[in-house]
N, C-alpha and C positions, 0 to 999 in steps of 0.2 A: 504494499499499499504506500502511495506517494501523497504526501501533503503539500499543498503549494499555498503561498501565502504573499499577496502584493501589499507592500507598504508603501504608501505616497508620502513624499515629504511635506512638511508643513511650511508654508510661506509665512515668514514673520514680517516682511516688508517688501517694498519695490523702489528701485532707483530707475529713473527713465531719463535720458539725454535726448533732447529733439531741438531741431532747428525751429526758432520761432518762438520757443518757450519763454522768452522775455516777455512777450505779450502776455499778460495775466489772464485774458480770455482763453487763449490757447492753453496756458498752463492748467487752467480750472478744468477746461474740457478732457485733457489727458488724464488729470487725476481722477476725475468722474469715471471715465473709460476703464482705468486700470483697476479702480475700486468695484466697478460693476463686474468685471470679468473674473477678478481674483477673489472677490468677497472680504478684501482688506478694507479696514477702516480708512478715510481719507487721510488722516493723519499719519498713516504709515506708508504713504506713497510721497516720495520725494522726486521732483521735476526739476531739471537743470538744463540750462542754454547750451546746446551744441555749438562749440566753436569751430 
């Protein structure tokens, strides 16, 4: 008998770099999108301007 178990990693937070993230509206949209997809609280998502 073989027993198999999948263990998924727990995401603690997210860091995103994006062009245009200096614009607060774009930054907010990115935070909301990442939060919706991952289930993370918005304060656990950091967005930085890609240079």
